[in-house]
C-alpha positions in Angstrom: 17.9 8.7 11.2 16.1 5.0 10.3 11.9 4.9 10.8 10.4 2.1 12.4 8.1 1.0 9.9 5.2 -1.1 11.4 2.4 -3.2 10.1 -0.7 -3.4 10.5 -3.4 -6.1 9.3 -7.4 -6.3 8.6 -7.0 -8.5 12.2 -5.2 -5.8 14.1 -7.6 -4.4 17.0 -7.8 -1.2 17.1 -6.0 -0.5 20.3 -3.1 -2.3 18.5 -3.5 0.5 16.2 -3.6 3.2 18.4 -0.7 2.2 19.5 1.3 2.0 16.4 0.9 4.9 15.5 1.7 7.0 18.6 5.5 5.0 18.6 5.5 5.8 14.7 7.5 8.1 13.0 7.8 6.9 9.2 4.3 5.8 8.1 2.3 3.0 8.8 2.4 -0.3 6.4 -1.2 -0.9 5.6 -1.5 -4.7 4.5 -4.8 -4.7 2.4 -4.7 -8.9 2.5 -4.1 -11.5 4.3 -3.2 -13.2 1.2 0.6 -13.6 -1.0 2.2 -10.7 -2.2 0.8 -9.7 -6.1 -1.5 -13.4 -6.4 -5.1 -11.5 -6.3 -7.1 -9.1 -9.4 -9.0 -7.1 -6.7 -8.6 -4.3 -4.4 -11.7 -3.3 -3.4 -12.4 -5.8 -0.8 -10.0 -4.0 1.3 -12.1 -0.9 2.0 -14.4 -1.4 4.6 -10.5 -2.1 6.9 -9.0 0.8 5.4 -12.2 3.2 5.6 -11.7 1.2 9.2 -8.4 3.3 8.9 -9.2 6.4 7.9 -11.7 7.3 10.1 -9.6 6.1 12.7 -7.6 9.9 11.8 -4.5 8.6 12.6 -1.1 11.2 13.5 0.8 9.1 10.9 0.3 8.6 7.4 -0.4 5.1 6.1 0.4 3.8 3.0 -0.9 0.6 2.0 0.1 -3.1 -0.1 -0.3 -6.7 -1.7 -2.2 -6.4 -4.6 -1.7 -3.2 -6.0 -1.2 -3.5 -9.3 -2.4 -0.6 -12.1 -3.3 3.2 -11.9 -7.2 2.1 -10.5 -6.0 0.0 -7.7 -3.6 2.4 -7.0 -6.2 5.2 -7.1 -8.6 3.0 -5.3 -6.5 2.9 -1.8 -5.4 6.4 -2.0 -9.2 7.1 -1.5 -8.7 5.6 2.3 -4.8 6.4 2.6 -2.7 8.3 1.8 -0.3 6.5 -0.4 0.3 2.9 -1.8 2.8 0.3 -2.8 3.6 -1.1 -5.6 5.8 -3.7 -5.6 5.3 -7.0 -7.4 3.9 -6.1 -9.9 6.5 -3.2 -10.5 9.1 -5.9 -10.1 7.8 -7.9 -13.1 7.1 -4.5 -15.1 10.8 -3.9 -15.2 11.7 -8.3 -14.8 13.5 -9.9 -18.7 13.5 -6.2 -21.0 15.6 -4.3 -22.1 15.7 -0.9 -20.8 15.2 -1.5 -17.1 15.2 2.6 -16.8 12.9 3.0 -20.0 10.5 0.1 -18.9 10.2 2.0 -15.3 9.9 5.3 -16.3 6.8 4.2 -18.4 4.9 1.5 -15.9 4.9 4.5 -13.5 3.8 7.2 -15.9 0.6 4.6 -16.6 0.5 5.2 -12.7 0.7 8.5 -12.7 -1.2 9.6 -15.9 
């Protein structure tokens, strides 16, 4: 019961994306940019690429990650795909805190609010 999670990038061809969609059973991870994770502050540059994925009407849910840091980035991403993954910023939020559970809860609630 383990799913293969395939990654696509702005450089992935439509043919390859469709092949990945056919062979996926979990979700497709749409890398939003070619930068290092957590390094950019503006998510808007990925809009055209994510819009293209949305317009392809894939059968597999698409989630995006890389440079999702705050509520606005999360909401912007979710306009185009089925969800967003927050990695580096989440780790930053729970690093060097006295109460990891409280810090994680506070950050998740901020994103969800």
